[in-house]
LORORO-185335 format. One line per field, with one value per residue: residue number from 1; x negated, y, z negated of N, C-alpha, C, O, CB in turn. Coordinates in steps of 0.05 Angstrom, whole numbers. Glycine has a CB too. Layout:
BEGIN
tivex: c(NUM;...)
n.px: c(X;...)
n.py: c(Y;...)
n.pz: c(Z;...)
ca.px: c(X;...)
ca.py: c(Y;...)
ca.pz: c(Z;...)
c.px: c(X;...)
c.py: c(Y;...)
c.pz: c(Z;...)
o.px: c(X;...)
o.py: c(Y;...)
o.pz: c(Z;...)
cb.px: c(X;...)
cb.py: c(Y;...)
cb.pz: c(Z;...)
END
This chain:
BEGIN
tivex: c(1;2;3;4;5;6;7;8;9;10;11;12;13;14;15;16;17;18;19;20;21;22;23;24;25;26;27;28;29;30;31;32;33;34;35;36;37;38;39;40;41;42;43;44;45;46;47;48;49;50;51;52;53;54;55;56;57;58;59;60;61;62;63;64;65;66;67;68;69;70;71;72;73;74;75;76;77;78;79;80;81;82;83;84;85;86;87;88;89;90;91;92;93;94;95;96;97;98;99;100;101;102;103;104;105;106;107;108;109;110;111;112;113;114;115;116;117;118;119;120;121;122;123;124;125;126;127;128;129;130;131;132;133;134;135;136;137;138;139;140;141;142;143;144;145;146;147;148;149;150;151;152;153;154;155;156;157;158;159;160;161;162;163;164;165;166)
n.px: c(-1565;-1559;-1612;-1621;-1587;-1611;-1660;-1643;-1622;-1669;-1700;-1668;-1671;-1726;-1729;-1697;-1726;-1774;-1760;-1734;-1756;-1782;-1747;-1750;-1720;-1694;-1681;-1638;-1628;-1584;-1570;-1529;-1515;-1523;-1552;-1565;-1610;-1622;-1661;-1649;-1610;-1589;-1620;-1618;-1660;-1702;-1767;-1819;-1831;-1811;-1760;-1727;-1678;-1687;-1672;-1671;-1675;-1684;-1737;-1764;-1801;-1860;-1902;-1905;-1886;-1837;-1817;-1808;-1787;-1830;-1866;-1892;-1871;-1880;-1839;-1846;-1856;-1809;-1761;-1706;-1645;-1595;-1524;-1488;-1448;-1455;-1467;-1427;-1382;-1389;-1369;-1306;-1271;-1301;-1323;-1279;-1252;-1253;-1222;-1173;-1157;-1153;-1112;-1071;-1065;-1048;-1005;-971;-957;-930;-888;-859;-843;-811;-771;-749;-746;-775;-838;-863;-894;-919;-926;-963;-1008;-1018;-1027;-1071;-1108;-1115;-1136;-1182;-1209;-1218;-1253;-1295;-1314;-1342;-1392;-1409;-1412;-1461;-1492;-1531;-1576;-1621;-1683;-1703;-1715;-1673;-1660;-1683;-1724;-1741;-1778;-1755;-1767;-1732;-1716;-1700;-1639;-1631;-1607;-1585;-1583;-1609)
n.py: c(1981;2008;2021;2056;2098;2115;2132;2174;2210;2221;2247;2293;2316;2327;2366;2406;2419;2434;2480;2511;2560;2587;2641;2709;2748;2806;2810;2837;2841;2853;2850;2796;2795;2791;2818;2812;2830;2830;2823;2878;2903;2964;3003;3045;3082;3104;3127;3113;3166;3202;3247;3245;3217;3160;3130;3072;3024;2956;2924;2878;2828;2817;2773;2802;2854;2902;2915;2972;3016;3054;3046;3006;2977;2962;2926;2939;2993;3020;3057;3066;3040;3056;3056;3013;2979;2925;2927;2958;2929;2902;2932;2941;2985;3028;3065;3088;3122;3178;3188;3164;3193;3245;3238;3222;3269;3309;3282;3275;3328;3341;3304;3321;3372;3358;3327;3361;3410;3454;3480;3464;3488;3449;3408;3433;3434;3380;3360;3391;3373;3319;3326;3355;3317;3279;3308;3315;3263;3255;3278;3252;3196;3159;3146;3109;3055;3043;3012;2971;2938;2895;2891;2871;2875;2838;2801;2745;2679;2640;2575;2537;2499;2428;2391;2341;2299;2244)
n.pz: c(-1774;-1823;-1831;-1788;-1803;-1851;-1831;-1798;-1837;-1865;-1826;-1818;-1869;-1870;-1829;-1850;-1897;-1874;-1845;-1883;-1925;-1985;-2015;-2035;-2086;-2118;-2185;-2232;-2299;-2351;-2416;-2419;-2366;-2295;-2236;-2168;-2118;-2050;-1989;-1948;-1979;-2011;-2059;-2115;-2157;-2212;-2224;-2273;-2315;-2280;-2254;-2212;-2168;-2130;-2070;-2032;-1979;-1984;-1954;-1957;-1996;-2035;-2073;-2120;-2112;-2089;-2024;-1989;-1935;-1926;-1967;-2022;-2083;-2151;-2196;-2249;-2251;-2248;-2282;-2290;-2265;-2220;-2223;-2181;-2131;-2147;-2201;-2223;-2231;-2278;-2320;-2329;-2339;-2352;-2315;-2295;-2329;-2321;-2274;-2288;-2334;-2313;-2274;-2309;-2340;-2302;-2280;-2325;-2334;-2286;-2287;-2332;-2316;-2272;-2299;-2339;-2316;-2330;-2356;-2415;-2476;-2508;-2470;-2437;-2471;-2481;-2430;-2415;-2452;-2436;-2384;-2396;-2427;-2387;-2353;-2388;-2395;-2348;-2357;-2403;-2394;-2368;-2304;-2297;-2314;-2365;-2364;-2410;-2472;-2473;-2421;-2357;-2299;-2247;-2197;-2165;-2145;-2099;-2085;-2026;-2017;-2014;-1958;-1961;-2016;-2052)
ca.px: c(-1547;-1567;-1639;-1618;-1575;-1631;-1680;-1631;-1621;-1697;-1708;-1653;-1683;-1752;-1724;-1687;-1748;-1795;-1751;-1726;-1777;-1773;-1739;-1753;-1698;-1698;-1661;-1635;-1613;-1577;-1557;-1525;-1505;-1544;-1546;-1586;-1614;-1636;-1671;-1628;-1594;-1597;-1624;-1625;-1675;-1719;-1793;-1828;-1842;-1799;-1732;-1712;-1665;-1698;-1655;-1684;-1666;-1705;-1746;-1774;-1814;-1884;-1899;-1902;-1876;-1814;-1827;-1789;-1796;-1856;-1882;-1888;-1868;-1879;-1815;-1854;-1857;-1781;-1751;-1677;-1630;-1570;-1500;-1479;-1425;-1461;-1467;-1403;-1361;-1394;-1353;-1282;-1257;-1320;-1327;-1253;-1240;-1249;-1199;-1148;-1149;-1144;-1086;-1052;-1059;-1032;-980;-953;-946;-911;-864;-844;-831;-789;-750;-736;-743;-792;-863;-864;-921;-930;-935;-988;-1031;-1024;-1039;-1098;-1125;-1121;-1153;-1207;-1222;-1227;-1276;-1317;-1326;-1361;-1418;-1417;-1417;-1483;-1490;-1556;-1583;-1649;-1695;-1718;-1717;-1654;-1656;-1708;-1723;-1762;-1776;-1751;-1770;-1710;-1722;-1676;-1627;-1633;-1583;-1573;-1600;-1601)
ca.py: c(2004;2022;2031;2079;2119;2125;2146;2200;2227;2229;2267;2317;2328;2338;2390;2427;2427;2448;2507;2527;2569;2601;2668;2725;2767;2823;2804;2857;2829;2870;2832;2769;2799;2790;2828;2803;2847;2815;2839;2893;2917;2991;3005;3071;3079;3126;3118;3120;3193;3219;3255;3245;3192;3151;3110;3059;2998;2936;2912;2851;2824;2800;2758;2820;2881;2907;2929;2991;3024;3068;3041;2982;2986;2940;2930;2951;3023;3030;3061;3065;3030;3070;3039;3009;2960;2900;2930;2972;2909;2893;2948;2944;3010;3049;3086;3098;3140;3205;3188;3157;3215;3268;3231;3222;3296;3322;3266;3281;3355;3340;3289;3338;3393;3345;3318;3382;3434;3476;3472;3472;3493;3423;3394;3445;3426;3351;3357;3403;3355;3296;3335;3362;3291;3268;3323;3310;3237;3257;3285;3234;3169;3161;3129;3094;3036;3045;2985;2969;2912;2874;2891;2867;2877;2819;2788;2716;2662;2621;2553;2529;2474;2405;2385;2316;2288;2216)
ca.pz: c(-1777;-1848;-1826;-1770;-1819;-1870;-1815;-1790;-1861;-1871;-1806;-1823;-1893;-1862;-1813;-1869;-1914;-1859;-1838;-1907;-1941;-2009;-2011;-2059;-2091;-2142;-2205;-2254;-2321;-2373;-2436;-2407;-2339;-2275;-2209;-2150;-2094;-2029;-1967;-1935;-1999;-2018;-2088;-2126;-2181;-2222;-2232;-2299;-2317;-2259;-2259;-2186;-2160;-2105;-2058;-2010;-1970;-1989;-1929;-1964;-2022;-2037;-2098;-2143;-2105;-2072;-2001;-1976;-1908;-1924;-1991;-2038;-2111;-2171;-2213;-2275;-2248;-2247;-2310;-2290;-2241;-2218;-2220;-2153;-2131;-2161;-2230;-2232;-2238;-2305;-2338;-2314;-2343;-2360;-2294;-2286;-2348;-2310;-2255;-2302;-2351;-2296;-2263;-2331;-2347;-2282;-2278;-2347;-2330;-2264;-2295;-2350;-2300;-2257;-2316;-2355;-2300;-2340;-2368;-2444;-2488;-2516;-2446;-2428;-2488;-2477;-2403;-2416;-2468;-2420;-2362;-2409;-2434;-2362;-2344;-2407;-2390;-2326;-2368;-2424;-2384;-2349;-2281;-2294;-2335;-2372;-2365;-2436;-2485;-2465;-2392;-2343;-2270;-2238;-2171;-2170;-2121;-2098;-2067;-2011;-2026;-1996;-1943;-1973;-2037;-2060)
c.px: c(-1555;-1595;-1638;-1606;-1595;-1653;-1668;-1630;-1649;-1706;-1693;-1664;-1710;-1748;-1715;-1709;-1769;-1786;-1744;-1750;-1766;-1768;-1742;-1729;-1706;-1675;-1661;-1617;-1609;-1559;-1553;-1515;-1528;-1534;-1570;-1586;-1632;-1647;-1648;-1610;-1606;-1597;-1631;-1638;-1690;-1745;-1800;-1840;-1829;-1770;-1715;-1701;-1676;-1680;-1670;-1672;-1689;-1711;-1756;-1788;-1841;-1881;-1895;-1892;-1851;-1823;-1803;-1801;-1824;-1874;-1875;-1887;-1866;-1854;-1822;-1854;-1830;-1771;-1721;-1667;-1603;-1547;-1493;-1456;-1430;-1461;-1442;-1382;-1366;-1376;-1328;-1270;-1276;-1323;-1301;-1240;-1234;-1225;-1173;-1138;-1140;-1116;-1065;-1045;-1041;-1005;-960;-941;-925;-885;-847;-830;-807;-766;-735;-732;-760;-818;-864;-892;-934;-941;-961;-1012;-1038;-1038;-1067;-1118;-1134;-1141;-1181;-1223;-1233;-1252;-1300;-1330;-1345;-1389;-1428;-1424;-1438;-1480;-1516;-1561;-1613;-1659;-1712;-1715;-1699;-1649;-1683;-1703;-1746;-1757;-1775;-1754;-1748;-1717;-1697;-1665;-1631;-1606;-1569;-1593;-1590;-1610)
c.py: c(2021;2035;2056;2103;2132;2141;2173;2219;2237;2250;2293;2331;2340;2364;2413;2437;2442;2476;2524;2534;2584;2630;2684;2744;2783;2818;2825;2844;2849;2854;2805;2771;2800;2803;2821;2821;2832;2834;2852;2909;2945;2993;3034;3068;3104;3114;3127;3148;3212;3226;3253;3217;3185;3128;3098;3032;2979;2923;2883;2851;2811;2786;2777;2848;2880;2923;2946;2999;3036;3063;3015;2991;2961;2946;2943;2981;3035;3033;3059;3054;3045;3050;3037;2988;2934;2903;2944;2952;2898;2907;2956;2973;3034;3072;3096;3117;3167;3206;3183;3180;3240;3262;3232;3251;3311;3308;3273;3309;3355;3326;3306;3360;3381;3338;3341;3407;3458;3464;3482;3475;3467;3407;3406;3436;3397;3347;3368;3386;3331;3304;3342;3337;3278;3282;3319;3283;3237;3262;3265;3206;3171;3140;3113;3076;3040;3016;2985;2941;2890;2873;2888;2869;2860;2809;2758;2701;2641;2600;2546;2503;2452;2400;2361;2306;2261;2211)
c.pz: c(-1801;-1844;-1809;-1786;-1838;-1855;-1806;-1814;-1868;-1852;-1811;-1848;-1886;-1847;-1832;-1887;-1899;-1852;-1862;-1924;-1965;-2003;-2037;-2061;-2116;-2161;-2227;-2275;-2343;-2392;-2423;-2378;-2320;-2249;-2192;-2125;-2074;-2008;-1952;-1953;-2004;-2048;-2094;-2153;-2188;-2231;-2260;-2298;-2296;-2267;-2234;-2181;-2133;-2095;-2034;-2004;-1972;-1962;-1933;-1991;-2017;-2064;-2122;-2137;-2088;-2048;-1990;-1949;-1908;-1949;-2004;-2067;-2129;-2189;-2240;-2274;-2248;-2276;-2312;-2264;-2242;-2213;-2190;-2154;-2146;-2191;-2240;-2242;-2267;-2326;-2324;-2316;-2347;-2340;-2282;-2306;-2336;-2292;-2270;-2319;-2335;-2284;-2285;-2339;-2327;-2278;-2300;-2344;-2308;-2272;-2314;-2335;-2284;-2275;-2330;-2338;-2309;-2352;-2396;-2454;-2497;-2492;-2436;-2444;-2484;-2450;-2402;-2431;-2451;-2397;-2373;-2417;-2409;-2351;-2362;-2402;-2367;-2336;-2389;-2415;-2362;-2326;-2276;-2318;-2340;-2375;-2390;-2447;-2474;-2435;-2378;-2313;-2260;-2210;-2176;-2144;-2121;-2077;-2051;-2021;-2006;-1983;-1955;-1993;-2045;-2088)
o.px: c(-1557;-1600;-1652;-1615;-1597;-1662;-1683;-1636;-1652;-1719;-1706;-1668;-1716;-1763;-1724;-1712;-1782;-1802;-1747;-1762;-1743;-1782;-1737;-1720;-1723;-1652;-1682;-1594;-1628;-1538;-1573;-1509;-1550;-1511;-1593;-1566;-1653;-1643;-1628;-1595;-1630;-1578;-1647;-1629;-1691;-1746;-1788;-1858;-1837;-1758;-1691;-1713;-1676;-1674;-1680;-1660;-1712;-1694;-1755;-1787;-1844;-1860;-1882;-1890;-1845;-1837;-1782;-1822;-1840;-1896;-1854;-1901;-1852;-1850;-1804;-1852;-1828;-1772;-1710;-1679;-1590;-1551;-1492;-1445;-1411;-1454;-1436;-1366;-1348;-1369;-1327;-1260;-1268;-1324;-1301;-1218;-1212;-1208;-1153;-1115;-1121;-1099;-1042;-1021;-1021;-985;-937;-917;-904;-863;-822;-807;-786;-743;-710;-715;-759;-819;-866;-911;-958;-962;-979;-1033;-1062;-1057;-1085;-1141;-1157;-1160;-1201;-1247;-1255;-1271;-1323;-1354;-1364;-1409;-1452;-1442;-1434;-1467;-1521;-1552;-1629;-1647;-1734;-1713;-1708;-1635;-1702;-1680;-1769;-1734;-1793;-1745;-1746;-1723;-1674;-1680;-1634;-1585;-1545;-1617;-1566;-1606)
o.py: c(2046;2057;2075;2125;2156;2161;2193;2243;2260;2269;2315;2355;2362;2383;2435;2461;2460;2495;2548;2517;2593;2643;2673;2754;2775;2821;2831;2837;2862;2845;2791;2751;2809;2799;2825;2827;2823;2859;2839;2926;2948;2986;3046;3053;3123;3094;3146;3153;3235;3213;3259;3197;3201;3110;3113;3019;2984;2911;2867;2870;2795;2787;2769;2864;2860;2944;2935;2990;3028;3075;3004;3010;2942;2969;2955;2994;3060;3014;3052;3058;3045;3030;3058;2982;2922;2884;2943;2959;2886;2896;2975;2983;3057;3095;3109;3127;3178;3224;3196;3187;3253;3280;3241;3257;3323;3321;3276;3313;3368;3335;3305;3367;3394;3342;3340;3424;3479;3440;3506;3466;3464;3395;3392;3430;3390;3332;3356;3383;3323;3289;3335;3336;3266;3268;3318;3280;3221;3252;3263;3193;3182;3120;3105;3082;3039;2999;2998;2922;2869;2855;2900;2865;2868;2809;2747;2711;2626;2606;2548;2487;2458;2404;2361;2304;2256;2190)
o.pz: c(-1799;-1854;-1814;-1782;-1839;-1865;-1806;-1810;-1875;-1860;-1809;-1848;-1897;-1852;-1830;-1891;-1910;-1852;-1861;-1936;-1965;-1987;-2059;-2041;-2132;-2154;-2239;-2269;-2352;-2384;-2417;-2366;-2327;-2241;-2200;-2113;-2081;-2010;-1945;-1944;-2003;-2061;-2081;-2170;-2172;-2244;-2270;-2281;-2296;-2283;-2235;-2188;-2114;-2110;-2017;-2021;-1963;-1949;-1915;-2006;-1999;-2076;-2141;-2155;-2074;-2053;-1982;-1942;-1891;-1951;-1999;-2075;-2123;-2197;-2252;-2295;-2248;-2291;-2333;-2243;-2263;-2199;-2176;-2176;-2156;-2205;-2264;-2259;-2278;-2346;-2308;-2296;-2346;-2348;-2262;-2300;-2340;-2296;-2264;-2319;-2343;-2284;-2280;-2344;-2335;-2273;-2295;-2349;-2311;-2265;-2313;-2341;-2282;-2267;-2331;-2345;-2297;-2358;-2401;-2441;-2493;-2494;-2427;-2433;-2483;-2448;-2391;-2423;-2452;-2391;-2361;-2413;-2409;-2342;-2353;-2405;-2366;-2325;-2394;-2427;-2341;-2330;-2253;-2340;-2321;-2387;-2391;-2431;-2465;-2426;-2386;-2303;-2263;-2201;-2189;-2123;-2140;-2054;-2062;-2033;-1982;-1995;-1959;-1988;-2045;-2099)
cb.px: c(-1518;-1567;-1657;-1600;-1551;-1645;-1688;-1602;-1609;-1715;-1702;-1623;-1686;-1767;-1704;-1664;-1759;-1801;-1727;-1706;-1796;-1794;-1710;-1780;-1671;-1700;-1666;-1622;-1627;-1562;-1529;-1505;-1488;-1554;-1541;-1582;-1627;-1618;-1688;-1612;-1592;-1578;-1646;-1600;-1695;-1704;-1815;-1848;-1871;-1800;-1732;-1731;-1634;-1728;-1627;-1713;-1655;-1696;-1768;-1794;-1797;-1911;-1924;-1929;-1898;-1790;-1837;-1784;-1777;-1852;-1879;-1909;-1842;-1905;-1801;-1881;-1872;-1763;-1761;-1666;-1627;-1570;-1477;-1502;-1418;-1489;-1491;-1392;-1362;-1423;-1369;-1261;-1238;-1347;-1345;-1234;-1259;-1274;-1203;-1152;-1172;-1164;-1087;-1063;-1085;-1047;-986;-969;-969;-923;-872;-863;-851;-799;-761;-752;-714;-777;-887;-848;-918;-908;-913;-986;-1023;-998;-1022;-1097;-1111;-1096;-1141;-1203;-1203;-1205;-1270;-1306;-1304;-1352;-1417;-1395;-1391;-1510;-1483;-1580;-1577;-1653;-1711;-1707;-1711;-1628;-1641;-1719;-1724;-1764;-1799;-1723;-1798;-1683;-1732;-1683;-1597;-1643;-1589;-1567;-1602;-1614)
cb.py: c(1995;2004;2009;2071;2108;2103;2130;2194;2212;2204;2257;2311;2307;2318;2385;2415;2402;2432;2505;2511;2587;2599;2670;2741;2752;2854;2775;2884;2804;2897;2844;2753;2824;2761;2860;2774;2875;2794;2821;2875;2901;3012;2986;3089;3055;3142;3128;3099;3192;3205;3284;3253;3195;3141;3122;3056;2999;2914;2929;2841;2808;2818;2742;2822;2896;2921;2909;3015;3044;3097;3065;2960;3003;2938;2904;2941;3030;3011;3087;3094;2999;3092;3050;2998;2954;2891;2946;2988;2885;2897;2973;2924;3008;3037;3075;3074;3144;3213;3167;3132;3223;3272;3203;3207;3312;3323;3237;3280;3374;3326;3263;3349;3406;3321;3300;3389;3443;3493;3482;3451;3512;3407;3396;3476;3431;3334;3372;3431;3346;3284;3360;3379;3272;3269;3353;3312;3216;3280;3313;3232;3155;3156;3145;3113;3007;3061;2979;2990;2915;2877;2917;2840;2907;2796;2796;2710;2649;2636;2528;2526;2478;2380;2381;2295;2307;2195)
cb.pz: c(-1778;-1872;-1813;-1746;-1835;-1885;-1790;-1780;-1885;-1871;-1778;-1828;-1915;-1845;-1791;-1886;-1928;-1833;-1820;-1923;-1925;-2032;-2000;-2058;-2095;-2134;-2218;-2243;-2332;-2364;-2445;-2423;-2337;-2269;-2209;-2141;-2102;-2016;-1947;-1918;-2025;-2005;-2098;-2128;-2179;-2245;-2212;-2311;-2313;-2233;-2270;-2163;-2159;-2109;-2050;-2016;-1941;-2010;-1916;-1942;-2042;-2036;-2103;-2157;-2090;-2088;-1979;-1995;-1896;-1921;-2011;-2033;-2114;-2188;-2217;-2283;-2223;-2230;-2320;-2294;-2241;-2197;-2237;-2135;-2102;-2152;-2238;-2209;-2219;-2313;-2348;-2323;-2366;-2365;-2272;-2282;-2372;-2294;-2233;-2319;-2370;-2273;-2250;-2355;-2350;-2255;-2277;-2374;-2322;-2240;-2309;-2372;-2281;-2242;-2338;-2379;-2299;-2361;-2351;-2461;-2512;-2531;-2424;-2430;-2517;-2479;-2382;-2429;-2494;-2408;-2348;-2434;-2448;-2341;-2342;-2435;-2385;-2306;-2379;-2444;-2373;-2363;-2256;-2289;-2328;-2399;-2340;-2456;-2514;-2480;-2382;-2350;-2260;-2258;-2152;-2183;-2120;-2090;-2083;-1981;-2031;-2011;-1913;-1951;-2061;-2041)
END
């Protein structure tokens, strides 16, 4: 019985190891945070020396390049990665300043008008300051990460896990 069990486990491990091949992913590290991009993910980036935003869906990877639909690209040629859903979560409030300040400015003005029945000069200035700050953050907070010293963009090979280990 024990011999049959060990033989079954060995066959299952062989099948899992034979079918499970290493997979490549694109890893973006900024400080201590990591974002992983797999085949099928959409990535926006800027090339070294370029000013245009390029967006493409990852079709696959080789050992050293990212394969897109019509071209291959080495991660060393990318100078900026644009913020997406995977990296936006790193900064809980950074990309919400604009919306929060605009809502606060208009909300403060509306609440004062509802409460007092008139729009005072002080309310106008406070509301205008909040709305102005919200509009200013749109230009001050960038939507891209520069790849430099503390941030890296590399292709990582991920090995499949074993079904059962002893």
